C-alpha positions as CSV (number, residue, x, y, z in Angstrom):
1,X,10.3,-38.7,25.7
2,X,7.4,-36.6,24.5
3,X,7.5,-35.1,21.0
4,X,6.5,-31.4,20.8
5,X,5.1,-30.3,17.5
6,X,6.0,-27.0,15.9
7,X,2.3,-26.0,15.8
8,X,2.0,-26.4,19.6
9,X,5.1,-24.2,20.1
10,X,3.6,-21.6,17.8
11,X,0.3,-21.6,19.7
12,X,2.1,-21.2,23.1
13,X,4.2,-18.3,21.7
14,X,1.2,-16.6,20.1
15,X,-0.9,-16.8,23.2
16,X,1.6,-15.8,25.9
17,X,3.8,-12.9,26.4
18,X,7.0,-14.8,25.7
19,X,10.2,-13.2,24.6
20,X,9.3,-9.9,26.2
21,X,6.3,-9.2,24.0
22,X,4.0,-6.8,25.7
23,X,0.3,-7.5,25.9
24,X,-0.9,-4.3,24.3
25,X,-4.2,-3.4,25.8
26,X,-4.8,-0.2,23.9
27,X,-8.3,0.6,22.5
28,X,-8.7,-0.1,18.8
29,X,-8.2,3.0,16.7
30,X,-9.3,2.7,13.1
31,X,-9.3,6.0,11.3
32,X,-10.1,6.9,7.8
33,X,-7.6,9.2,5.9
34,X,-4.3,9.8,7.7
35,X,-1.9,12.7,7.7
36,X,-1.0,14.4,5.4
37,X,-4.1,13.4,3.5
38,X,-6.7,13.8,6.3
39,X,-8.7,16.4,4.3
40,X,-8.7,14.5,1.0
41,X,-11.4,12.0,0.3
42,X,-9.2,9.3,-1.2
43,X,-10.0,6.5,1.3
44,X,-13.6,5.4,0.6
45,X,-14.3,2.0,1.9
46,X,-18.0,2.2,1.1
47,X,-17.5,2.3,-2.7
48,X,-15.3,-0.7,-3.3
49,X,-15.8,-2.8,-0.2
50,X,-19.5,-2.6,0.8
51,X,-20.2,-4.9,3.8
52,X,-16.6,-5.4,4.7
53,X,-15.4,-4.3,8.2
54,X,-13.1,-1.2,8.0
55,X,-10.8,-3.0,10.5
56,X,-10.4,-5.9,8.0
57,X,-9.4,-3.5,5.2
58,X,-6.9,-1.8,7.5
59,X,-5.5,-5.1,8.6
60,X,-4.9,-6.1,4.9
61,X,-3.4,-2.7,4.1
62,X,-1.0,-2.9,7.1
63,X,0.2,-6.4,6.2
64,X,0.7,-5.5,2.5
65,X,2.5,-2.4,3.6
66,X,4.9,-4.3,5.9
67,X,5.7,-6.8,3.2
68,X,6.3,-4.0,0.8
69,X,8.7,-2.2,3.2
70,X,10.7,-5.4,3.6
71,X,10.7,-5.9,-0.2
72,X,11.8,-2.3,-0.9
73,X,14.8,-3.0,1.3
74,X,15.7,-6.5,0.1
75,X,15.3,-6.0,-3.7
76,X,18.1,-3.5,-4.1
77,X,20.1,-5.2,-1.3
78,X,20.0,-8.6,-3.2
79,X,21.4,-6.9,-6.3
80,X,24.4,-5.6,-4.3
81,X,25.6,-9.2,-3.8
82,X,24.8,-10.6,-7.2
83,X,25.1,-9.6,-10.9
84,X,21.5,-10.7,-11.6
85,X,18.2,-8.9,-11.4
86,X,16.5,-8.7,-8.0
87,X,13.1,-9.6,-9.4
88,X,14.5,-13.1,-10.3
89,X,15.8,-13.8,-6.9
90,X,13.2,-16.4,-5.8
91,X,13.3,-18.2,-9.1
92,X,17.1,-18.6,-8.9
93,X,17.0,-19.4,-5.1
94,X,14.0,-21.6,-4.4
95,X,15.2,-22.4,-0.9
96,X,14.3,-18.9,0.2
97,X,10.7,-19.3,-0.9
98,X,10.0,-21.8,1.9
99,X,11.5,-19.6,4.6
100,X,9.6,-16.5,3.3
101,X,6.3,-18.3,3.1
102,X,6.8,-19.8,6.6
103,X,7.3,-16.3,8.0
104,X,4.1,-15.1,6.3
105,X,2.1,-18.1,7.6
106,X,3.4,-17.5,11.1
107,X,2.4,-13.8,10.9
108,X,-1.0,-14.7,9.6
109,X,-1.5,-17.4,12.3
110,X,-0.5,-14.9,15.0
111,X,-3.1,-12.4,13.8
112,X,-5.7,-15.1,13.5
113,X,-5.2,-16.2,17.1
114,X,-5.3,-12.6,18.5
115,X,-7.8,-10.9,16.3
116,X,-10.3,-13.2,14.5
117,X,-13.6,-14.3,15.7
118,X,-14.4,-18.0,15.8
119,X,-14.3,-19.0,12.0
120,X,-17.1,-21.6,12.5
121,X,-19.5,-18.9,13.8
122,X,-18.3,-15.7,12.0
123,X,-15.9,-16.5,9.2
124,X,-13.5,-13.7,8.1
125,X,-14.6,-11.4,10.9
126,X,-12.3,-9.5,13.3
127,X,-13.0,-9.2,17.0
128,X,-14.5,-5.8,18.0
129,X,-11.7,-5.0,20.4
130,X,-8.8,-6.0,18.0
131,X,-6.5,-3.4,16.8
132,X,-5.6,-4.1,13.1
133,X,-2.0,-5.0,12.7
134,X,-1.4,-5.6,16.4
135,X,1.1,-8.4,16.8
136,X,1.3,-8.0,20.6
137,X,4.6,-6.3,20.9
138,X,4.7,-2.5,21.0
139,X,8.4,-1.9,20.9
140,X,8.2,0.8,23.5
141,X,5.4,2.8,21.9
142,X,3.2,4.4,24.5
143,X,-0.6,5.1,24.3
144,X,0.2,8.8,23.8
145,X,2.4,8.2,20.7
146,X,0.4,5.2,19.3
147,X,-1.7,7.3,16.9
148,X,1.2,9.0,15.2
149,X,3.2,5.8,15.0
150,X,0.2,4.0,13.4
151,X,-0.1,6.8,10.9
152,X,3.6,6.7,10.1
153,X,3.6,2.9,9.6
154,X,0.5,3.1,7.4
155,X,1.9,6.0,5.2
156,X,5.4,4.4,4.9
157,X,3.7,1.1,3.9
158,X,1.7,2.9,1.3
159,X,4.8,4.5,-0.1
160,X,6.7,1.2,0.0
161,X,3.9,-0.5,-2.0
162,X,4.2,2.2,-4.7
163,X,8.0,2.2,-4.5
164,X,8.4,-1.6,-4.9
165,X,5.9,-1.6,-7.8
166,X,8.1,1.0,-9.5
167,X,11.3,-0.9,-8.9
168,X,9.8,-4.1,-10.3
169,X,8.4,-2.3,-13.4
170,X,11.8,-0.6,-14.0
171,X,13.6,-4.0,-13.9
172,X,11.0,-5.6,-16.1
173,X,11.2,-2.9,-18.7
174,X,14.9,-2.2,-18.8
175,X,16.3,-5.7,-17.9
176,X,18.9,-3.9,-15.8
177,X,19.6,-3.7,-12.1
178,X,18.3,-0.7,-10.2
179,X,21.7,0.7,-9.2
């Protein structure tokens, strides 16, 4: 009997359209400021990130936004089932650290397979035809609605990053649960 490693299963899943994932063949769309801030010059990648691909910055912003959206949901939810502070959850339950980090590594590996250039030739460079944040399942979003959905995800992620920061600061300062 042949042993199949977890990494080979991950590679197969990441490179095929298994589990109904759609192979999104939409043209990359990397815009600057998004609605409702399209007329405000807040996003200036050429001041702080000279020489960095705009797609690389957008990829990082989307990943952090997605993580913040999950955290903004789970921090108050964890407090509903415990009398302890949500910011101390991982210190008190270290078994969840491994599963959380595993999901992050899987997400990063998937984006590396789909979107990164050969790291031996061009390290930390994204492919020219790669849409930042694309995990190859569109969840029914069409090409016509893709732009507005991308703006919504980006803005909700930005709001979640600010929100989870505020929640954590509130718990650190007051030493009380959010609700």
